[in-house]
N, C-alpha and C positions, 0 to 999 in steps of 0.2 A: 293466536292464529286460530284457533278455534272458536275462540269467544268471537270476534269476525268472523266467521262463515256463519256462525247460529244469527247473529244479527240481522248477515247479510239475509238468510234465509226468510226470519221473520220479516225483514222490512217489502221482502218481495213477496210473503203472503200476504202482508196488510196492504200493499198497491193495490194488488188482484182484487183482497173481497173489497174496499173503498173508491177503485177507479179511479186513483189518482193521476195526477202527471207523469209518476216516477216509475209509471208503468210502461211508459211510452219511450225508456230511455232507453240506449246501445249500455253496453260494458264499460265504454267510451265515459258516460256519462251524459251522451247528446238526444235531445229530444228533438222527436219524431218532425218537420215542420209540414207534414203532409202528403198525401198519394196521389196528388197531382205531379202529370207531366209536363216537360217542355223546361223552358227558362225563366216562367212566369212564378214554379209550379217551390222555389228555392232562391237563399235571397243570394246578393250579391255580395261579395267582402274580398276586398285587396289586400295584402297580405304587405306588412310594413310601407316601404316605400314606393311603392310595384305599382304605378299608375298611367298606365304609356297612353298617350294619346290614340283614339282608337286608329284603328288598323288599314291602310287601303289592300283590299284584297286582290287588287287588279298589280299592283306594286310588290304586295308579301312574295316570299321565297322559303320554301322549305330547303335545308340542305341535310347531307346525309354525310359526315367527314369521320376522320379520324380512324383507325387502324381496319380500311377499306379496301377490297383491289380496286373496287370504282365510285370515287367519291358520284353522287345522284345532289338534281336540285330540281324542287317540281314547282310549279305552279300549283295555284289553288283549285284550279277548273281541272289542272291535271291529275293533286289528289282525289280531284272529287269523281273521276271519271275510272277511278282503279277499282276493283272491286270491296265493295262496302257491304260491312260487317255490324252486326246488333251484338250489344254488353248489355246484359242488366246491372249496374254495380252500385253499389249504396256509396255516395260524396258523405261521407265523416268528417264535416268542420271543426279544428281548433275554438273556432268561436261558442259552443257549445248544443249545434244541432247538426242535424242526419236528413236527407232524403234519397230514397232508392228512383234511380229513372233506369229509361231505357238509351243507351247511349249507342249513337253509329257515326260510322268513320273507318279508318285504314286498321289493319292491323300491323303492329310493329316487327312482328316476324317477316311479313312479306316483303318489308323494303329493306332488310335485313340482309334476305336473300339477295336480291336485284346485285345490291351493292356487294357481296359478297365477302363476307366477315374475313381476318386474318388469322392464323391459328391462335395467338396471342390473346386475342378479346375476351376481356373480363368481364366488361357492365357496360351500359348504355345511358348514357348524358342526354338530357333530355335542357333546353339550353329555352327561355324563354327570351322577347325583344328588349327585356329588361338589364341582361344579362343574369337574372335569376335563375339556378340550376337545380336538379336535381336528380342524384342514378339510382337505377336497378339494376341486379344484380342480371348477366344474360338470360339464363334463365328464364328471371320472372319478366324479365321485357321482352322475350318472345311473346308473351300472351297478353302483352298491355296491350291497349287499343289507343290510337289516336285520331281523337273524335272531332267529328267538324260539324253535327247534329244530336241535338237530345231530344228525346220524346216527340221525333220525327219531322222538329224546328234545328234551320239554321242558328247554331249558335251565337248569340249577341255577343258583344265588346265586356261588359263586365263578367262575363261568362269564362271566355279565354277563345272568344273568334280572333281568327279563323281555325286554331288550333289547339282542343289539349290534353295533356294526357289524361288516359282513364288507367287505371293502376286498383283494383278490387284490392281490399284490404289493407290498404295503404292509405292515414289520414289526407286531409284536405289539402296541406300545403306542399304536398308531398305530389297531387297533381297539377304537376306544370302546365300554367297559360300562358296564352301567347306564343307558341313553339315555333320558333325558328331555322332549331338546329340539333340533329341528331348529333350526336357523338359517341362513337364509336373506342373504350376506353384498351388502357394493356393494366391499369394501375386504380386503386382505389381514391377515387376524389377527396379527401377530407380536407381541402378548401372549401368544397360546397355547405361546410357547417359553417363559414362567415361570413361567403359571400348572399347565404339568402337571409342575411341581415345588411347588407349594403348592398343590394343590385335594389335599382331603379333613384340614386343619391348621381349625380355628378362628381365624383371622386374624381383630384388631379391623377 
């Protein structure tokens, strides 16, 4: 362990001295794809089998369900009309790259307040149109953003339009794209670990 720490420190010093690409890598090993803003600033990546058709925003709806007193449904225009917030956050993809972006959208907490959580609410699951889902503990979910825009531009389909989760400190595969449901949970969703590997498949 001591040797590893010394090697890491020596490697970092060498990177700085020689200005190698390693200097631009995060602690995760991901490299910086640049400082530009907006959709074109970072790659489009698809997880496993998740490759949905382009979503018709006029028909798309976001539902807030689960352990709530008041289930909600929002059209895209209704979400866009809510108070919009801006968040600086780094998208760190397991594909080996990262990008710092400015995201604009609706705070998850504001939707949860409207829905009025039941007392036993434990976590929030974010569900994509493909069935892909990931959950965050309630406290963390309250600080997350549901983005409609990035760098001042409406999200493109490849980047999760109409709506994607922005979860600072989480890896990219946990930033659910094409969100269509926010489900308030009263128990840990262990099955999400298997669902992320089968979502997008038309299983019987």
